[in-house]
C-alpha positions as a LaTeX table, in Angstrom:
\begin{tabular}{lrrr}
\hline
Residue & $x$ (\AA) & $y$ (\AA) & $z$ (\AA) \\
\hline
Met1 & 20.92 & $-30.43$ & $-11.90$ \\
Arg2 & 21.15 & $-26.66$ & $-12.20$ \\
Val3 & 18.51 & $-24.88$ & $-14.24$ \\
Leu4 & 18.43 & $-21.31$ & $-15.56$ \\
Ile5 & 15.02 & $-19.73$ & $-16.26$ \\
Val6 & 14.76 & $-16.71$ & $-18.57$ \\
Gly7 & 11.89 & $-14.32$ & $-17.62$ \\
Asn8 & 10.48 & $-12.34$ & $-14.77$ \\
Gly9 & 6.75 & $-13.10$ & $-14.58$ \\
Gly10 & 4.33 & $-15.35$ & $-12.76$ \\
Arg11 & 4.91 & $-18.13$ & $-15.24$ \\
Glu12 & 8.67 & $-18.10$ & $-14.46$ \\
His13 & 8.00 & $-18.12$ & $-10.72$ \\
Ala14 & 5.72 & $-21.13$ & $-11.25$ \\
Leu15 & 8.37 & $-22.90$ & $-13.33$ \\
Ala16 & 11.03 & $-22.27$ & $-10.67$ \\
Trp17 & 8.69 & $-23.41$ & $-7.85$ \\
Thr18 & 7.78 & $-26.58$ & $-9.71$ \\
Leu19 & 11.34 & $-27.48$ & $-10.63$ \\
Leu20 & 12.43 & $-27.00$ & $-6.98$ \\
Gln21 & 9.90 & $-29.58$ & $-5.82$ \\
Ser22 & 12.38 & $-32.16$ & $-7.13$ \\
Pro23 & 15.40 & $-33.11$ & $-5.00$ \\
Gln24 & 17.28 & $-33.66$ & $-8.27$ \\
Val25 & 17.25 & $-29.87$ & $-8.91$ \\
Gln26 & 20.07 & $-28.38$ & $-6.82$ \\
Gln27 & 19.68 & $-24.79$ & $-7.93$ \\
Val28 & 17.50 & $-22.53$ & $-10.10$ \\
Val29 & 18.71 & $-19.17$ & $-11.38$ \\
Cys30 & 16.18 & $-16.70$ & $-12.78$ \\
Val31 & 17.21 & $-14.04$ & $-15.35$ \\
Pro32 & 16.16 & $-11.47$ & $-14.17$ \\
Gly33 & 13.48 & $-13.00$ & $-11.91$ \\
Asn34 & 11.20 & $-11.07$ & $-9.56$ \\
Gly35 & 10.49 & $-10.42$ & $-5.90$ \\
Gly36 & 9.11 & $-13.95$ & $-5.43$ \\
Thr37 & 11.86 & $-15.95$ & $-7.10$ \\
Ala38 & 14.36 & $-13.94$ & $-5.00$ \\
Thr39 & 13.11 & $-15.63$ & $-1.85$ \\
Leu40 & 12.64 & $-19.23$ & $-3.03$ \\
Glu41 & 14.98 & $-21.64$ & $-1.32$ \\
Arg42 & 17.77 & $-22.81$ & $-3.69$ \\
Cys43 & 16.76 & $-20.08$ & $-6.12$ \\
Ser44 & 18.47 & $-16.78$ & $-6.95$ \\
Asn45 & 18.03 & $-13.90$ & $-9.35$ \\
Leu46 & 20.66 & $-12.79$ & $-11.83$ \\
Ala47 & 20.60 & $-9.17$ & $-12.92$ \\
Leu48 & 20.98 & $-9.71$ & $-16.66$ \\
Ser49 & 18.59 & $-8.65$ & $-19.38$ \\
Pro50 & 16.78 & $-11.53$ & $-21.16$ \\
Asp51 & 18.24 & $-10.29$ & $-24.44$ \\
Asp52 & 21.85 & $-10.50$ & $-23.18$ \\
Phe53 & 22.45 & $-13.80$ & $-24.84$ \\
Glu54 & 26.21 & $-13.57$ & $-24.52$ \\
Gly55 & 26.02 & $-12.85$ & $-20.80$ \\
Ile56 & 23.50 & $-15.64$ & $-20.19$ \\
Ala57 & 25.64 & $-18.13$ & $-22.13$ \\
Arg58 & 28.78 & $-17.15$ & $-20.28$ \\
Phe59 & 27.09 & $-17.55$ & $-16.89$ \\
Ala60 & 25.54 & $-20.91$ & $-17.85$ \\
Leu61 & 28.86 & $-22.29$ & $-19.06$ \\
Val62 & 30.86 & $-21.08$ & $-16.06$ \\
His63 & 28.28 & $-22.32$ & $-13.50$ \\
Asn64 & 27.55 & $-25.71$ & $-15.08$ \\
Ile65 & 23.93 & $-25.01$ & $-15.95$ \\
Ser66 & 22.33 & $-28.26$ & $-17.08$ \\
Met67 & 19.39 & $-26.68$ & $-18.92$ \\
Val68 & 18.03 & $-23.28$ & $-19.89$ \\
Val69 & 14.24 & $-22.87$ & $-19.84$ \\
Val70 & 13.00 & $-19.85$ & $-21.70$ \\
Gly71 & 9.72 & $-18.58$ & $-20.20$ \\
Ser72 & 8.98 & $-15.51$ & $-22.32$ \\
Glu73 & 8.13 & $-15.28$ & $-26.03$ \\
Val74 & 10.22 & $-12.13$ & $-26.58$ \\
Pro75 & 13.73 & $-13.68$ & $-26.19$ \\
Leu76 & 12.54 & $-16.72$ & $-28.15$ \\
Ser77 & 11.46 & $-14.49$ & $-31.01$ \\
Gln78 & 14.86 & $-12.74$ & $-30.81$ \\
Gly79 & 16.76 & $-16.04$ & $-31.19$ \\
Ile80 & 17.97 & $-16.87$ & $-27.69$ \\
Thr81 & 17.73 & $-20.62$ & $-28.38$ \\
Asp82 & 19.82 & $-20.30$ & $-31.53$ \\
Ala83 & 22.46 & $-18.35$ & $-29.67$ \\
Leu84 & 22.68 & $-20.66$ & $-26.66$ \\
Thr85 & 22.61 & $-23.95$ & $-28.55$ \\
Gln86 & 25.61 & $-22.67$ & $-30.55$ \\
Gln87 & 27.36 & $-22.75$ & $-27.19$ \\
Asn88 & 26.31 & $-26.38$ & $-26.71$ \\
Leu89 & 23.80 & $-25.49$ & $-24.01$ \\
Ala90 & 20.58 & $-27.51$ & $-23.64$ \\
Val91 & 17.64 & $-25.15$ & $-24.19$ \\
Phe92 & 13.90 & $-25.79$ & $-23.66$ \\
Gly93 & 12.31 & $-23.39$ & $-26.13$ \\
Pro94 & 12.01 & $-23.22$ & $-29.90$ \\
Thr95 & 14.44 & $-21.50$ & $-32.29$ \\
Arg96 & 13.76 & $-18.06$ & $-33.69$ \\
Glu97 & 12.23 & $-19.62$ & $-36.78$ \\
Gly98 & 9.93 & $-21.84$ & $-34.74$ \\
Ala99 & 8.95 & $-18.94$ & $-32.45$ \\
Gln100 & 7.34 & $-17.25$ & $-35.51$ \\
Ile101 & 4.31 & $-19.40$ & $-34.66$ \\
Glu102 & 3.68 & $-16.73$ & $-32.02$ \\
Ser103 & 5.63 & $-13.74$ & $-33.20$ \\
Ser104 & 3.83 & $-13.54$ & $-36.55$ \\
Lys105 & 0.12 & $-14.38$ & $-36.68$ \\
Ala106 & 0.29 & $-14.20$ & $-40.50$ \\
Trp107 & 3.10 & $-16.79$ & $-40.54$ \\
Ala108 & 1.18 & $-19.03$ & $-38.10$ \\
Lys109 & $-2.03$ & $-18.74$ & $-40.21$ \\
Ala110 & $-0.13$ & $-19.78$ & $-43.37$ \\
Leu111 & 1.34 & $-22.78$ & $-41.50$ \\
Met112 & $-2.10$ & $-23.84$ & $-40.29$ \\
Gln113 & $-3.56$ & $-23.58$ & $-43.78$ \\
Glu114 & $-0.67$ & $-25.64$ & $-45.12$ \\
Ala115 & $-1.20$ & $-28.31$ & $-42.41$ \\
Arg116 & $-5.02$ & $-28.25$ & $-42.79$ \\
Val117 & $-5.37$ & $-27.35$ & $-39.12$ \\
Pro118 & $-8.91$ & $-26.09$ & $-38.35$ \\
Thr119 & $-8.89$ & $-22.36$ & $-37.71$ \\
Ala120 & $-10.85$ & $-19.19$ & $-38.50$ \\
Asn121 & $-10.91$ & $-17.82$ & $-42.04$ \\
Ala122 & $-8.60$ & $-14.85$ & $-42.32$ \\
Glu123 & $-6.83$ & $-12.36$ & $-44.58$ \\
Val124 & $-3.55$ & $-10.49$ & $-44.00$ \\
Phe125 & $-3.08$ & $-6.78$ & $-44.80$ \\
Thr126 & $-0.15$ & $-4.36$ & $-44.85$ \\
Thr127 & $-2.18$ & $-1.15$ & $-45.31$ \\
Ala128 & $-5.02$ & 0.25 & $-43.25$ \\
Glu129 & $-7.17$ & 1.15 & $-46.26$ \\
Ala130 & $-7.03$ & $-2.36$ & $-47.73$ \\
Ala131 & $-7.94$ & $-3.85$ & $-44.34$ \\
Lys132 & $-10.87$ & $-1.47$ & $-43.96$ \\
Thr133 & $-12.14$ & $-2.19$ & $-47.48$ \\
Tyr134 & $-12.16$ & $-5.89$ & $-46.61$ \\
Val135 & $-13.90$ & $-5.36$ & $-43.24$ \\
Arg136 & $-16.76$ & $-3.42$ & $-44.95$ \\
Gln137 & $-17.51$ & $-6.50$ & $-46.99$ \\
Gln138 & $-17.64$ & $-8.90$ & $-43.97$ \\
Ala139 & $-20.12$ & $-9.75$ & $-41.29$ \\
Thr140 & $-19.60$ & $-8.56$ & $-37.73$ \\
Pro141 & $-18.43$ & $-9.21$ & $-35.12$ \\
Ile142 & $-14.99$ & $-9.50$ & $-36.68$ \\
Val143 & $-11.51$ & $-9.92$ & $-35.14$ \\
Ile144 & $-8.56$ & $-7.57$ & $-35.77$ \\
Lys145 & $-5.13$ & $-8.81$ & $-34.72$ \\
Ala146 & $-1.81$ & $-7.05$ & $-34.75$ \\
Asp147 & 0.51 & $-9.49$ & $-36.49$ \\
Gly148 & 3.41 & $-9.37$ & $-34.03$ \\
Leu149 & 3.96 & $-9.61$ & $-30.30$ \\
Ala150 & 1.78 & $-7.21$ & $-28.32$ \\
Ala151 & 1.87 & $-8.65$ & $-24.77$ \\
Gly152 & $-1.52$ & $-10.25$ & $-25.20$ \\
Lys153 & $-3.18$ & $-6.89$ & $-26.00$ \\
Gly154 & $-3.11$ & $-6.73$ & $-29.80$ \\
Val155 & $-6.48$ & $-8.44$ & $-30.42$ \\
Thr156 & $-9.80$ & $-6.65$ & $-30.82$ \\
Val157 & $-13.18$ & $-8.38$ & $-31.19$ \\
Ala158 & $-15.02$ & $-5.62$ & $-33.08$ \\
Pro159 & $-18.82$ & $-5.67$ & $-32.79$ \\
Thr160 & $-19.29$ & $-3.17$ & $-35.59$ \\
Val161 & $-17.50$ & $-2.05$ & $-38.78$ \\
Ala162 & $-16.71$ & 1.27 & $-37.10$ \\
Ala163 & $-15.05$ & $-0.54$ & $-34.15$ \\
Ala164 & $-13.06$ & $-2.70$ & $-36.55$ \\
Glu165 & $-11.84$ & 0.34 & $-38.49$ \\
Ala166 & $-10.83$ & 2.02 & $-35.24$ \\
Ala167 & $-8.84$ & $-1.14$ & $-34.22$ \\
Ile168 & $-7.11$ & $-1.15$ & $-37.61$ \\
Asp169 & $-6.12$ & 2.51 & $-37.18$ \\
Leu170 & $-4.70$ & 1.76 & $-33.72$ \\
Cys171 & $-2.47$ & $-0.90$ & $-35.28$ \\
Phe172 & $-1.18$ & 1.19 & $-38.16$ \\
Asp173 & $-0.88$ & 4.33 & $-36.00$ \\
Gly174 & 1.71 & 2.57 & $-33.86$ \\
Gln175 & $-0.27$ & 1.57 & $-30.79$ \\
Phe176 & 1.52 & $-1.77$ & $-30.75$ \\
Gly177 & 4.77 & $-0.59$ & $-32.34$ \\
Ala178 & 6.14 & $-2.70$ & $-35.16$ \\
Ala179 & 3.75 & $-5.53$ & $-34.15$ \\
Gly180 & 0.84 & $-3.60$ & $-35.76$ \\
Tyr181 & 2.34 & $-2.75$ & $-39.11$ \\
Gln182 & 0.70 & $-5.83$ & $-40.53$ \\
Val183 & $-2.80$ & $-6.99$ & $-39.44$ \\
Val184 & $-4.73$ & $-10.22$ & $-39.61$ \\
Val185 & $-8.45$ & $-9.81$ & $-40.02$ \\
Glu186 & $-10.43$ & $-13.00$ & $-39.32$ \\
Glu187 & $-13.90$ & $-14.29$ & $-38.65$ \\
Cys188 & $-15.11$ & $-14.30$ & $-35.07$ \\
Leu189 & $-15.40$ & $-17.83$ & $-33.65$ \\
Leu190 & $-18.02$ & $-18.54$ & $-31.04$ \\
Gly191 & $-17.84$ & $-21.13$ & $-28.26$ \\
Gln192 & $-15.65$ & $-21.74$ & $-25.22$ \\
Glu193 & $-11.97$ & $-20.94$ & $-25.23$ \\
Val194 & $-9.53$ & $-23.57$ & $-24.02$ \\
Ser195 & $-5.74$ & $-23.50$ & $-23.64$ \\
Ile196 & $-3.87$ & $-26.66$ & $-24.57$ \\
Leu197 & $-0.23$ & $-26.46$ & $-23.52$ \\
Ala198 & 1.76 & $-29.33$ & $-25.06$ \\
Val199 & 5.49 & $-30.18$ & $-24.72$ \\
Thr200 & 7.39 & $-31.45$ & $-27.73$ \\
Asp201 & 10.86 & $-32.52$ & $-28.78$ \\
Gly202 & 10.03 & $-31.79$ & $-32.42$ \\
Leu203 & 9.12 & $-35.41$ & $-33.10$ \\
Thr204 & 6.64 & $-36.38$ & $-30.38$ \\
Ile205 & 4.16 & $-34.05$ & $-28.69$ \\
Arg206 & 2.43 & $-34.54$ & $-25.32$ \\
Pro207 & $-0.46$ & $-32.34$ & $-24.08$ \\
Leu208 & $-0.59$ & $-31.20$ & $-20.48$ \\
Leu209 & $-3.92$ & $-30.72$ & $-18.64$ \\
Pro210 & $-6.36$ & $-28.48$ & $-20.50$ \\
Ala211 & $-6.94$ & $-25.08$ & $-18.93$ \\
Gln212 & $-9.27$ & $-22.14$ & $-19.38$ \\
Asp213 & $-8.03$ & $-18.56$ & $-19.23$ \\
His214 & $-9.97$ & $-15.29$ & $-18.68$ \\
Lys215 & $-8.45$ & $-12.67$ & $-20.95$ \\
Arg216 & $-10.73$ & $-9.62$ & $-20.47$ \\
Ile217 & $-10.08$ & $-7.11$ & $-17.69$ \\
Gly218 & $-13.71$ & $-6.92$ & $-16.54$ \\
Glu219 & $-16.04$ & $-9.44$ & $-14.94$ \\
Gly220 & $-18.33$ & $-11.26$ & $-17.37$ \\
Asp221 & $-15.52$ & $-10.99$ & $-19.96$ \\
Thr222 & $-15.97$ & $-7.26$ & $-20.58$ \\
Gly223 & $-13.46$ & $-4.54$ & $-21.31$ \\
Glu224 & $-10.01$ & $-4.72$ & $-22.83$ \\
Asn225 & $-7.93$ & $-7.76$ & $-23.48$ \\
Thr226 & $-5.09$ & $-8.45$ & $-21.07$ \\
Gly227 & $-2.36$ & $-11.02$ & $-20.75$ \\
Gly228 & $-4.84$ & $-13.09$ & $-18.70$ \\
Met229 & $-6.71$ & $-12.42$ & $-15.41$ \\
Gly230 & $-7.04$ & $-15.98$ & $-14.13$ \\
Ala231 & $-7.19$ & $-19.61$ & $-15.15$ \\
Tyr232 & $-8.24$ & $-23.00$ & $-13.95$ \\
Ala233 & $-7.34$ & $-26.58$ & $-14.77$ \\
Pro234 & $-8.39$ & $-29.11$ & $-15.85$ \\
Ala235 & $-11.06$ & $-27.67$ & $-18.14$ \\
Ala236 & $-13.88$ & $-30.14$ & $-18.05$ \\
Ile237 & $-15.07$ & $-29.20$ & $-21.53$ \\
Val238 & $-12.09$ & $-31.08$ & $-22.96$ \\
Thr239 & $-13.19$ & $-34.68$ & $-22.67$ \\
Pro240 & $-10.76$ & $-37.57$ & $-23.42$ \\
Ala241 & $-12.44$ & $-37.96$ & $-26.82$ \\
Leu242 & $-12.02$ & $-34.26$ & $-27.58$ \\
Met243 & $-8.37$ & $-34.31$ & $-26.48$ \\
Asn244 & $-7.82$ & $-37.20$ & $-28.92$ \\
Arg245 & $-9.27$ & $-35.04$ & $-31.70$ \\
Ile246 & $-7.05$ & $-32.09$ & $-30.69$ \\
Gln247 & $-3.97$ & $-34.36$ & $-30.75$ \\
Ala248 & $-4.86$ & $-35.83$ & $-34.15$ \\
Glu249 & $-6.27$ & $-32.74$ & $-35.89$ \\
Ile250 & $-4.17$ & $-29.91$ & $-34.40$ \\
Leu251 & $-1.03$ & $-30.87$ & $-32.44$ \\
Glu252 & 0.30 & $-33.67$ & $-34.62$ \\
Pro253 & $-0.26$ & $-31.91$ & $-38.00$ \\
Thr254 & 1.34 & $-28.70$ & $-36.69$ \\
Ile255 & 4.50 & $-30.44$ & $-35.49$ \\
Thr256 & 4.65 & $-32.29$ & $-38.79$ \\
Ala257 & 4.33 & $-29.03$ & $-40.72$ \\
Leu258 & 7.13 & $-27.46$ & $-38.70$ \\
Arg259 & 9.32 & $-30.50$ & $-39.31$ \\
Asp260 & 8.56 & $-30.33$ & $-43.02$ \\
Arg261 & 9.94 & $-26.80$ & $-42.94$ \\
Asn262 & 13.10 & $-28.15$ & $-41.32$ \\
Ile263 & 12.29 & $-26.36$ & $-38.05$ \\
Asp264 & 13.68 & $-28.14$ & $-35.00$ \\
Tyr265 & 10.94 & $-27.23$ & $-32.47$ \\
Arg266 & 11.75 & $-28.26$ & $-28.85$ \\
Gly267 & 9.63 & $-26.57$ & $-26.22$ \\
Val268 & 6.00 & $-25.71$ & $-25.66$ \\
Leu269 & 3.40 & $-25.55$ & $-28.38$ \\
Tyr270 & 0.48 & $-23.73$ & $-26.77$ \\
Ala271 & $-2.76$ & $-23.88$ & $-28.76$ \\
Gly272 & $-5.41$ & $-21.36$ & $-27.90$ \\
Leu273 & $-8.55$ & $-23.07$ & $-29.08$ \\
Met274 & $-12.20$ & $-22.31$ & $-29.50$ \\
Ile275 & $-14.54$ & $-25.23$ & $-28.90$ \\
Thr276 & $-17.51$ & $-24.40$ & $-31.12$ \\
Pro277 & $-21.12$ & $-25.07$ & $-30.10$ \\
Ala278 & $-20.95$ & $-28.15$ & $-32.37$ \\
Gly279 & $-18.02$ & $-29.43$ & $-30.25$ \\
Asp280 & $-15.30$ & $-28.88$ & $-32.87$ \\
Pro281 & $-11.87$ & $-27.53$ & $-31.86$ \\
Lys282 & $-10.49$ & $-24.61$ & $-33.90$ \\
Val283 & $-7.22$ & $-22.74$ & $-33.36$ \\
Ile284 & $-7.49$ & $-19.06$ & $-32.41$ \\
Glu285 & $-3.74$ & $-18.66$ & $-32.11$ \\
Phe286 & $-0.55$ & $-20.51$ & $-31.26$ \\
Asn287 & 2.05 & $-19.52$ & $-28.65$ \\
Cys288 & 5.61 & $-20.78$ & $-28.38$ \\
Arg289 & 5.88 & $-20.90$ & $-24.54$ \\
Phe290 & 4.03 & $-21.77$ & $-21.34$ \\
Gly291 & 0.85 & $-19.78$ & $-20.88$ \\
Asp292 & 0.55 & $-17.18$ & $-18.17$ \\
Pro293 & $-1.55$ & $-17.62$ & $-16.00$ \\
Glu294 & $-2.35$ & $-21.14$ & $-17.30$ \\
Ala295 & 1.04 & $-22.42$ & $-16.09$ \\
Gln296 & 0.22 & $-21.30$ & $-12.57$ \\
Ala297 & $-2.84$ & $-23.52$ & $-12.57$ \\
Ile298 & $-1.43$ & $-26.50$ & $-14.43$ \\
Leu299 & 2.07 & $-26.96$ & $-12.98$ \\
Pro300 & 1.04 & $-27.31$ & $-9.30$ \\
Leu301 & $-1.00$ & $-30.39$ & $-10.35$ \\
Leu302 & 1.95 & $-32.10$ & $-12.03$ \\
Val303 & 3.38 & $-35.12$ & $-10.22$ \\
Thr304 & 5.92 & $-36.09$ & $-12.91$ \\
Pro305 & 9.25 & $-34.31$ & $-12.19$ \\
Leu306 & 9.23 & $-31.28$ & $-14.49$ \\
Glu307 & 12.98 & $-31.28$ & $-15.02$ \\
Lys308 & 12.86 & $-34.81$ & $-16.41$ \\
Leu309 & 10.04 & $-33.93$ & $-18.77$ \\
Leu310 & 11.78 & $-30.81$ & $-20.11$ \\
Ala311 & 15.11 & $-32.63$ & $-20.42$ \\
Ala312 & 13.46 & $-35.38$ & $-22.47$ \\
Cys313 & 12.28 & $-32.66$ & $-24.87$ \\
Thr314 & 15.74 & $-31.08$ & $-25.20$ \\
Gln315 & 17.28 & $-34.56$ & $-25.79$ \\
Gln316 & 14.56 & $-35.67$ & $-28.24$ \\
Lys317 & 13.63 & $-38.60$ & $-25.98$ \\
Leu318 & 9.96 & $-37.71$ & $-25.41$ \\
Glu319 & 8.64 & $-40.76$ & $-27.23$ \\
Gln320 & 10.18 & $-43.09$ & $-24.57$ \\
Phe321 & 9.07 & $-40.88$ & $-21.65$ \\
Pro322 & 6.48 & $-42.52$ & $-19.37$ \\
Pro323 & 2.87 & $-41.22$ & $-19.21$ \\
Leu324 & 2.51 & $-38.00$ & $-17.26$ \\
Glu325 & 1.16 & $-38.27$ & $-13.70$ \\
Trp326 & $-1.22$ & $-35.70$ & $-12.21$ \\
Lys327 & $-2.68$ & $-34.96$ & $-8.79$ \\
Pro328 & $-6.42$ & $-35.49$ & $-8.51$ \\
Gly329 & $-8.74$ & $-32.51$ & $-8.20$ \\
Ala330 & $-8.46$ & $-29.04$ & $-9.65$ \\
Ala331 & $-6.42$ & $-25.84$ & $-9.41$ \\
Ala332 & $-7.39$ & $-22.20$ & $-9.93$ \\
Cys333 & $-5.23$ & $-19.13$ & $-10.30$ \\
Val334 & $-6.60$ & $-15.59$ & $-9.82$ \\
Val335 & $-4.45$ & $-12.71$ & $-11.03$ \\
Val336 & $-4.14$ & $-9.61$ & $-8.84$ \\
Ala337 & $-3.33$ & $-6.55$ & $-10.97$ \\
Ser338 & $-2.54$ & $-2.85$ & $-10.58$ \\
Glu339 & $-5.37$ & $-0.40$ & $-10.95$ \\
Gly340 & $-5.46$ & 0.90 & $-14.52$ \\
Tyr341 & $-4.04$ & $-2.24$ & $-16.14$ \\
Pro342 & $-3.93$ & $-3.00$ & $-19.10$ \\
Gly343 & $-3.56$ & 0.76 & $-19.65$ \\
Asn344 & $-1.55$ & 3.14 & $-17.56$ \\
Phe345 & $-0.98$ & 2.12 & $-13.94$ \\
Lys346 & 1.10 & 3.22 & $-10.97$ \\
Lys347 & 3.60 & 0.96 & $-9.18$ \\
Ala348 & 6.05 & 0.83 & $-6.29$ \\
Phe349 & 3.24 & 0.30 & $-3.73$ \\
Pro350 & 4.19 & $-1.91$ & $-0.71$ \\
Ile351 & 2.51 & $-5.31$ & $-0.67$ \\
Thr352 & 1.49 & $-7.00$ & 2.58 \\
Gly353 & $-0.31$ & $-10.21$ & 3.59 \\
Ile354 & 1.42 & $-12.73$ & 1.33 \\
Glu355 & 2.63 & $-14.88$ & 4.23 \\
Gln356 & $-0.87$ & $-14.88$ & 5.69 \\
Ala357 & $-2.30$ & $-15.81$ & 2.28 \\
Glu358 & 0.01 & $-18.79$ & 2.02 \\
Thr359 & $-1.02$ & $-20.07$ & 5.45 \\
Thr360 & $-4.39$ & $-20.89$ & 3.82 \\
Gly361 & $-2.64$ & $-23.43$ & 1.61 \\
Ala362 & $-2.56$ & $-21.26$ & $-1.46$ \\
Ile363 & 0.61 & $-20.54$ & $-3.48$ \\
Val364 & 1.31 & $-16.88$ & $-4.32$ \\
Phe365 & 3.22 & $-16.64$ & $-7.59$ \\
His366 & 4.84 & $-13.22$ & $-8.15$ \\
Ala367 & 4.61 & $-11.56$ & $-11.53$ \\
Gly368 & 5.19 & $-7.78$ & $-11.29$ \\
Thr369 & 6.99 & $-7.50$ & $-7.96$ \\
Gln370 & 10.35 & $-6.28$ & $-6.78$ \\
Arg371 & 12.15 & $-6.11$ & $-3.48$ \\
Lys372 & 13.43 & $-2.67$ & $-2.59$ \\
Gln373 & 15.37 & $-2.48$ & 0.68 \\
Gln374 & 13.72 & $-5.69$ & 1.93 \\
Val375 & 10.25 & $-4.28$ & 1.16 \\
Leu376 & 8.11 & $-6.07$ & $-1.48$ \\
Val377 & 6.52 & $-3.55$ & $-3.88$ \\
Ser378 & 4.37 & $-3.73$ & $-6.96$ \\
Asp379 & 6.34 & $-3.46$ & $-10.22$ \\
Gly380 & 3.97 & $-4.28$ & $-13.05$ \\
Gly381 & 0.44 & $-4.51$ & $-14.43$ \\
Arg382 & $-0.17$ & $-8.06$ & $-13.33$ \\
Val383 & 1.35 & $-8.19$ & $-9.85$ \\
Leu384 & 0.48 & $-11.61$ & $-8.35$ \\
Gly385 & $-1.12$ & $-14.91$ & $-9.30$ \\
Val386 & $-2.80$ & $-16.65$ & $-6.37$ \\
Thr387 & $-3.17$ & $-20.35$ & $-6.97$ \\
Ala388 & $-5.05$ & $-22.88$ & $-4.84$ \\
Met389 & $-5.84$ & $-26.56$ & $-5.27$ \\
Gly390 & $-8.88$ & $-28.54$ & $-4.12$ \\
Asn391 & $-10.75$ & $-31.75$ & $-4.49$ \\
Asp392 & $-12.90$ & $-29.97$ & $-7.09$ \\
Phe393 & $-13.05$ & $-26.65$ & $-8.87$ \\
Glu394 & $-15.39$ & $-24.99$ & $-6.36$ \\
Gln395 & $-13.05$ & $-25.77$ & $-3.46$ \\
Ala396 & $-10.00$ & $-24.55$ & $-5.37$ \\
Ile397 & $-11.52$ & $-21.24$ & $-6.43$ \\
Ala398 & $-12.96$ & $-20.59$ & $-2.96$ \\
Gln399 & $-9.50$ & $-21.13$ & $-1.41$ \\
Ala400 & $-7.86$ & $-18.83$ & $-3.96$ \\
Tyr401 & $-10.24$ & $-16.00$ & $-3.09$ \\
Ala402 & $-9.85$ & $-16.64$ & 0.63 \\
Ala403 & $-6.11$ & $-16.19$ & 0.19 \\
Ile404 & $-6.51$ & $-13.03$ & $-1.82$ \\
Ala405 & $-8.52$ & $-11.53$ & 1.03 \\
Gln406 & $-5.32$ & $-11.53$ & 3.08 \\
Ile407 & $-3.31$ & $-9.46$ & 0.55 \\
Gln408 & $-3.20$ & $-5.69$ & 0.32 \\
Phe409 & $-1.54$ & $-3.03$ & $-1.78$ \\
Glu410 & $-2.79$ & 0.32 & $-3.04$ \\
Gly411 & $-5.01$ & 0.04 & $-6.12$ \\
Met412 & $-5.08$ & $-3.77$ & $-6.22$ \\
Tyr413 & $-7.67$ & $-5.17$ & $-8.62$ \\
Tyr414 & $-8.83$ & $-8.65$ & $-9.44$ \\
Arg415 & $-11.80$ & $-10.26$ & $-11.13$ \\
Arg416 & $-14.20$ & $-11.93$ & $-8.74$ \\
Asp417 & $-15.73$ & $-14.28$ & $-11.32$ \\
Ile418 & $-12.77$ & $-16.46$ & $-12.36$ \\
Gly419 & $-14.21$ & $-19.81$ & $-13.43$ \\
Tyr420 & $-17.71$ & $-18.63$ & $-14.23$ \\
Arg421 & $-17.39$ & $-20.15$ & $-17.71$ \\
Val422 & $-17.05$ & $-23.62$ & $-16.25$ \\
Arg423 & $-20.84$ & $-23.60$ & $-16.25$ \\
Thr424 & $-21.27$ & $-21.65$ & $-19.51$ \\
Val425 & $-21.90$ & $-23.19$ & $-22.91$ \\
Ser426 & $-20.55$ & $-20.40$ & $-25.09$ \\
Ser427 & $-18.80$ & $-17.06$ & $-24.89$ \\
Pro428 & $-17.38$ & $-14.62$ & $-27.46$ \\
Gln429 & $-13.83$ & $-14.94$ & $-28.69$ \\
Asn430 & $-11.23$ & $-13.01$ & $-26.73$ \\
\hline
\end{tabular}
């Protein structure tokens, strides 16, 4: 089997690495890939843009690609699956219509209300003044969300009315481009956040191990939102009984609602949940792809061949697929970022110590890296995701930090408290 992965982040490196654990996968091609995927055995990068659907289709057809796995939400929202399936290519990832579950928070909120999926109360606004008028009548803290895709940075948990109004102005003043021209204002849920990544063929849906992300840039969950600064799996707060509730109250109704809208959804349905102090799961948001960095913590624990699982989804054969098998223990991923992220940051700094880090048993997934004249350099805000596994969470996180101690580049930054919420009962919504 030959697989083509669309994307260039840590998630895509983790997908390629996991697929290549199987002897059934002869080759993986990443479009465009990064400095890490460039050096994986049986893996190569292809210098095409993720929105070059025609070029990707032509390459896939000429080189007998068995399956295309779309890692990023942006090409999904642009309709890559629609374009490639028209060329009779097997694609793991929802259609443009299905990807609206992430690309439009207003659309997703309407779907949840229609399906009676538990979520925060919310209103949608197309003008700043109307949104501000509503906010002045609500309790704080309150959550302001840019409606469209904003790379994980379009959400503000406003502690005061003034902060909420400032967040609304940022949206309508173009801080997030077209993503902010419509805003969702919703109540602030309290509890512990959990990420449930589930795979589906549009008929059947199977959750993977629950994970917990750390979205804020600062330790103790302070500072700005990011795309994610670290994750661990499995999240112990999700007991088997709670997972059954999530399946029955959230995953199944959502897939049914999509199907009722004649949306053929084959890919990942990623539910970002808040587990309230009462133990009830509520949806903060949905995503239409693997989480990043959650994938870097979940996929290394997967024993079931990933290519077989994804192929079952593309072929609508998930109902007959055997139960998923997992390694015992836990995994933790710590993100190493560029100084200044999620704001302005410098790049092109040489990175050293990755080989030494991997001698500790950790896996270093590349996110924002590039190879220039055989030198690995930083090329993004989130640069690396360092993942380690252990018999328990404490061992996994200790090994991840031991590996990070071997890595160096100018301005490198990482949170030193990834996993602190494993012992915490509640935290504010990110």
